[in-house]
C-alpha positions as CSV (number, residue, x, y, z in Angstrom):
1,M,0.1,0.0,0.1
2,L,1.3,3.5,-0.9
3,V,0.2,6.5,0.5
4,D,0.6,10.4,-0.8
5,R,1.7,12.0,2.9
6,K,2.4,15.5,1.1
7,K,-1.6,16.4,0.3
8,D,-3.0,19.0,2.0
9,A,-3.5,18.6,5.8
10,S,-7.4,19.1,4.9
11,Q,-7.7,16.1,2.6
12,P,-7.8,12.8,3.9
13,E,-4.5,10.4,3.0
14,T,-5.6,8.3,0.4
15,N,-3.9,4.9,-1.1
16,V,-1.8,5.5,-4.6
17,T,-0.6,3.1,-6.9
18,L,2.7,3.4,-7.9
19,K,2.0,4.3,-11.6
20,E,0.1,7.6,-10.0
21,I,3.3,8.5,-8.4
22,L,5.8,7.7,-11.2
23,E,3.4,10.0,-13.7
24,N,2.9,12.9,-11.2
25,P,5.1,16.0,-13.0
26,E,6.0,17.1,-9.7
27,F,7.7,13.5,-8.5
28,E,9.3,13.1,-12.0
29,K,10.6,17.0,-12.3
30,C,11.2,18.2,-8.9
31,Y,14.3,16.4,-7.0
32,P,15.2,15.8,-4.2
33,H,12.3,13.7,-2.8
34,T,12.0,12.2,0.7
35,V,10.6,8.6,0.8
36,G,9.9,6.5,3.5
37,Y,8.5,2.9,4.7
38,Y,6.7,2.8,8.0
39,K,5.1,0.4,10.1
40,E,1.4,0.4,9.5
41,A,-0.6,1.6,12.6
42,A,-4.1,0.4,13.8
43,E,-5.1,4.2,14.0
44,E,-4.3,6.7,11.5
45,G,-5.6,10.1,12.3
46,A,-4.7,13.7,12.1
47,E,-2.1,13.4,14.6
48,F,-0.5,10.4,13.4
49,K,3.4,10.2,13.3
50,P,4.5,7.0,11.4
51,E,7.4,4.9,12.8
52,Y,9.4,5.0,9.8
53,L,11.7,1.8,9.4
54,E,13.5,3.2,6.5
55,I,13.8,6.8,5.0
56,R,15.8,8.1,2.2
57,K,16.4,11.4,0.0
58,I,16.3,10.8,-3.5
59,N,17.9,12.7,-6.0
60,A,16.8,10.9,-9.3
61,I,14.6,8.0,-10.6
62,E,17.3,5.7,-10.3
63,D,17.5,6.4,-6.5
64,F,14.1,5.8,-6.1
65,W,14.2,2.3,-8.0
66,L,17.0,1.4,-5.5
67,F,14.7,2.0,-2.8
68,L,11.9,0.0,-3.5
69,N,14.3,-3.0,-4.8
70,S,15.9,-2.6,-1.0
71,L,12.5,-3.3,0.5
72,D,11.8,-6.1,-1.8
73,I,8.5,-4.2,-3.1
């Protein structure tokens, strides 16, 4: 499951597909990005602070693929 946590705070988090992320012009052209992998929590509300297991700064699409491959996704 992928979640776009950068959306406006007034919008609820929504699941997105990898294709939606990769086709987003902002993701494609505006580097660097910070990506993370975190434990799923039972409750995710407005005050949710994820417990990240892995977090990386990516500077190119190749860095993103390396991140996903290291997670076995």
